[in-house]
N, C-alpha and C positions, 0 to 999 in steps of 0.2 A: 350346219355341222352337228352331228349327234353328240350327246354328252360323252358316250364311250370313246368316240374318236378324239374329242377335245382332251379328255383325260389321258389317253394314250400319247397324244402329241405333247401334252404338257409334261408327262413323265419323262419322255425322251429328252425334251429340252432341259428339264431340271437336272436330270442325271448327267447329261453331257456338260452342262454348265458347272455343276459341282465337281465333276471329274477333271475339268480343265484346271481348277484350283488345286485339286488333289495332285494332279500331274506336276504342276509347278512346285508346290510346296513339299510333297512327299516323295515324288519320283525325280526331283531335281531337273525338271524340264525347263525350257526357256520361259521367261516372263511373258513372252509373246502369246503363250497359251491363255493368258488372262482375258485378252480382248474377245475372242470368240466365246469364251465362257460367259462374259458379261452380256453379250448379245443373246446367247442362249437362255440365260436366266431372265432377261427382259421378255423374251418370247414366251417363256413359261408363265410369267405373271400375266401377260396379256391374254394368253390362252385361257387361263382360269376365269377371266371375266366373260368368256363366251359361254360358260355353263348356264343352262336354264335353271336357275334357282332364285328364290326370293331373298335368300340370305347368304352372304358371302361365307360366313362361318360353316354353314351346312355344306356348301359346295366344297370348301377346303377339307372338311372332315371326311367326306365321302371320297375325295381325291386321294386321301392318305392310303387307302387300300390299293388303289391302282399303282401308286408310287411304290408300295411294298412289293407288289408283283413284278413291276418293271425292274426294281432293284435286284430281285432274285434272278430275273432274266439276264440282267447285266452281269451279275456274279458268274453265271454260267457261260454266257456268250463271249464276254470280254476278259474276265479274269480266269476262266477255265476251271471254276469250281462248281461242280454240280450241286444244286440245292438238294438237301436230304428230305426225308419224309416229314420232319418237323417243320422245316421251312415251308413245304407245300401245304401242310395242314394249317399252319398259321396264316398263310396267304389266303387260303380258302375261307377261313373264319373271318378275316378282314373284309373280303369281298362280300360275304353275306351281311356283315355289319354295315358296309357302305351302302348296300342295296336298301337296307332298313332305313338308314339315315336319309338317303336321297328320295326314296320312293314311298316311304311310309305315309299313311293318311294324316293330314293335318287338320286340327280343329280350327274353326274360324274364331278369331279373337273378337270379343264383344266390346 
């Protein structure tokens, strides 16, 4: 599985898991919402271990940009609020940063 696909699936799992808790606590939904949320968050954590990176922190840092973009997509698709130009610009900057973090050349430690 490619890194991009893993990050996209991880973002979906994380947002769905977090939203289940949001629905329970903020939208006063049934506590039953917690169970699928926990499964979703476990899937998110497992998916991040599939990223081809020598360091977990680097994989997590780069994932952050994908999460931001996915959150803005959720904002639009689920909450009905269209991201504005500042949201879009900020997400683009984050994606460029993620690319630098994940794909930048690394020097060999001596």
